C-alpha positions in Angstrom: 4.4 18.3 -4.5 1.7 15.3 -4.5 0.5 13.3 -1.8 -1.2 10.2 -0.4 -3.7 9.9 2.6 -3.3 7.1 4.9 -5.1 5.3 7.5 -2.4 3.9 10.0 -2.6 1.1 12.2 -4.1 2.9 15.2 -7.1 4.4 12.8 -4.9 7.7 12.2 -5.2 9.8 9.4 -2.5 11.0 7.8 -1.2 12.8 4.7 2.0 12.2 3.7 4.2 13.5 0.7 5.1 11.2 -2.2 7.6 11.3 -5.0 6.1 9.3 -8.2 8.9 6.8 -8.6 9.0 5.6 -5.9 6.6 2.8 -4.7 3.6 3.2 -2.3 5.7 0.7 0.4 8.8 3.1 -0.3 7.2 6.4 1.0 4.9 4.7 3.6 7.6 3.1 5.2 9.4 6.7 5.4 7.0 8.2 6.6 6.9 5.5 9.5 3.1 5.0 8.9 3.7 1.6 10.1 4.9 -0.4 7.2 7.4 -3.0 7.7 8.7 -4.4 4.2 11.2 -7.0 5.9 11.9 -8.2 2.3 12.6 -4.4 1.0 9.7 -4.5 -1.5 10.8 -8.2 -3.2 7.1 -9.3 -3.4 7.9 -12.5 -0.8 6.6 -11.2 2.9 2.8 -9.3 2.8 4.6 -6.7 5.5 3.6 -4.2 3.5 -0.2 -4.9 3.3 -3.0 -2.2 2.2 -6.5 -1.6 1.2 -6.6 0.8 -1.4 -10.2 3.0 -0.9 -12.3 1.3 -3.4 -12.1 4.9 -5.5 -8.9 4.9 -6.5 -8.2 0.4 -6.7 -9.0 0.8 -10.3 -6.1 3.5 -11.0 -3.2 1.5 -9.1 -3.2 -1.2 -11.4 -4.0 -4.8 -11.2 -2.0 -7.7 -9.3 0.4 -9.6 -10.5 -0.4 -13.6 -9.9 2.5 -13.5 -6.9 1.2 -10.7 -5.2 -1.9 -11.9 -5.2 -1.1 -15.4 -3.1 0.7 -13.6 -1.1 -2.6 -11.5 -0.2 -4.5 -13.9 -0.3 -3.1 -15.5 2.8 -3.1 -12.5 5.3 -5.6 -13.1 7.7 -7.0 -9.5 7.1 -6.9 -10.2 3.3 -10.0 -8.0 1.4 -10.5 -9.7 -2.3 -11.3 -6.4 -4.0 -8.9 -4.0 -1.7 -5.8 -6.1 -0.6 -2.9 -4.5 -1.8 1.1 -4.7 -1.4 2.0 -1.5 -1.5 5.5 -2.1 -2.7 3.7 -3.6 -5.9 2.4 -0.2 -7.1 5.0 2.4 -8.3 3.4 5.9 -7.6 2.6 8.3 -10.2 1.5 11.7 -10.6 -1.9 10.5 -11.4 -1.8 8.5 -8.2 -1.9 11.9 -6.8 -4.5 11.7 -3.8 -4.7 8.0 -3.2 -6.4 7.0 0.0 -4.8 3.5 2.1 -4.8 2.3 4.9 -2.5 -0.1 6.4 -4.1 -3.6 7.3 -3.3 -5.2 10.4 0.0 -6.6 11.8 -0.4 -10.5 11.2 
């Protein structure tokens, strides 16, 4: 099975199984990796904010304008790495993806 390497808010590193077709948010939420996902993946709350590792940022696709607006408003915004995990669909091409859950707002 494919995996995602995630650092949670406590700084602990985990490897979680990832099923293609699910969003990164769903995978991290189900693995209890500190992703709140209050809006349920509708790109309206930024509680699934993650930092995508530099080596993977080009592989996860571009932000939509709505997603960009939301991440820019967060306290921990990183212009090159901030993404909403609800907006990234996991595929086999992302096997081994490295992300860090952003601090809580």
